[in-house]
C-alpha positions as CSV (number, residue, x, y, z in Angstrom):
1,X,98.3,27.1,121.0
2,X,95.0,29.0,121.4
3,X,94.6,32.7,120.8
4,X,91.7,34.7,122.2
5,X,90.9,38.4,122.0
6,X,89.0,40.7,124.4
7,X,88.2,44.4,124.4
8,X,89.0,46.0,127.8
9,X,86.2,48.5,127.5
10,X,83.6,45.8,126.6
11,X,82.3,48.0,123.8
12,X,80.4,46.4,120.9
13,X,82.6,48.3,118.4
14,X,86.3,49.0,118.8
15,X,87.2,52.6,118.5
16,X,90.5,54.5,118.6
17,X,91.9,54.6,122.1
18,X,90.4,51.2,123.1
19,X,92.7,48.6,124.5
20,X,92.6,45.1,123.0
21,X,93.9,42.1,124.9
22,X,95.2,39.1,123.1
23,X,95.7,36.0,125.2
24,X,97.7,33.0,123.9
25,X,97.4,29.8,125.8
26,X,100.2,27.3,125.3
27,X,99.6,23.7,126.3
28,X,101.5,20.5,125.5
29,X,98.8,18.0,124.4
30,X,101.3,15.5,123.1
31,X,103.0,12.5,124.7
32,X,106.6,13.9,125.0
33,X,108.1,17.1,126.5
34,X,108.4,20.2,124.3
35,X,111.8,21.9,124.6
36,X,112.9,25.4,123.6
37,X,109.6,26.8,122.7
38,X,109.5,30.1,120.7
39,X,106.3,31.9,119.9
40,X,106.1,35.0,117.7
41,X,103.1,37.3,117.6
42,X,102.7,40.4,115.4
43,X,101.4,43.7,116.8
44,X,98.4,44.3,114.6
45,X,98.3,47.1,112.1
46,X,96.8,50.4,113.3
47,X,97.6,49.6,116.9
48,X,100.3,50.6,119.4
49,X,101.9,48.1,121.6
50,X,101.3,48.8,125.3
51,X,102.1,45.8,127.5
52,X,102.9,42.0,127.5
53,X,103.1,39.5,130.3
54,X,103.1,35.8,131.1
55,X,101.1,33.6,133.5
56,X,103.0,30.4,133.8
57,X,102.5,26.8,134.9
58,X,104.7,24.9,137.2
59,X,108.4,25.7,136.9
60,X,108.0,27.8,133.8
61,X,110.3,30.5,132.6
62,X,109.4,32.8,129.6
63,X,111.5,35.7,128.3
64,X,110.0,38.4,126.2
65,X,111.7,40.4,123.4
66,X,110.3,43.1,121.2
67,X,111.1,43.7,117.5
68,X,111.6,47.3,116.5
69,X,113.0,49.0,113.4
70,X,116.6,50.1,113.9
71,X,119.0,52.2,111.9
72,X,118.9,51.6,108.1
73,X,115.5,49.9,108.6
74,X,117.1,46.8,110.1
75,X,115.2,44.7,112.6
76,X,116.4,44.8,116.2
77,X,115.2,42.5,119.0
78,X,115.4,44.1,122.5
79,X,114.1,43.4,126.0
80,X,112.9,46.8,127.0
81,X,109.3,47.3,126.0
82,X,108.6,50.1,123.6
83,X,105.4,51.3,121.9
84,X,107.1,51.1,118.5
85,X,107.3,47.3,118.7
86,X,106.1,45.5,115.6
87,X,106.4,41.9,116.9
88,X,106.7,40.2,120.3
89,X,108.8,37.0,120.8
90,X,108.0,34.8,123.8
91,X,110.8,32.2,124.5
92,X,110.4,29.4,127.1
93,X,113.8,28.1,128.2
94,X,112.7,25.0,130.0
95,X,110.6,22.2,128.7
96,X,106.8,22.0,128.7
97,X,105.8,18.6,129.9
98,X,102.4,17.0,129.1
99,X,100.0,15.8,131.8
100,X,101.0,18.2,134.5
101,X,98.3,19.5,137.0
102,X,98.5,22.9,135.4
103,X,99.7,22.1,131.8
104,X,99.2,25.6,130.2
105,X,100.9,28.9,130.2
106,X,99.1,32.2,129.2
107,X,101.0,34.8,127.2
108,X,99.3,38.3,127.1
109,X,99.7,41.1,124.5
110,X,97.9,44.4,125.0
111,X,97.6,47.0,122.2
112,X,95.8,50.3,121.9
113,X,93.8,51.1,118.7
114,X,95.1,54.2,116.9
């Protein structure tokens, strides 16, 4: 798993209102298939969640859920995207095989600086 960050405005300093893009590359560098992958990523402090997506390899299937604070401050995972999300959970239902022609998936999380 490799995580990179870019600023969509290409500014030298991040300012309120700027969109920051986190890209997480998931690749199986092992010798055996990886099954039932789950990856969690926090929405950074002082940011507002705006968007998430996946770019997938061969026969890949990711689902995305968002953690929000529910009634009585309980944690709730839901599928509709909301700007109050505090964490994103990416789940891959099928296995990730090593040594495929395109052996990596890219998970993207966009946030706006407050």
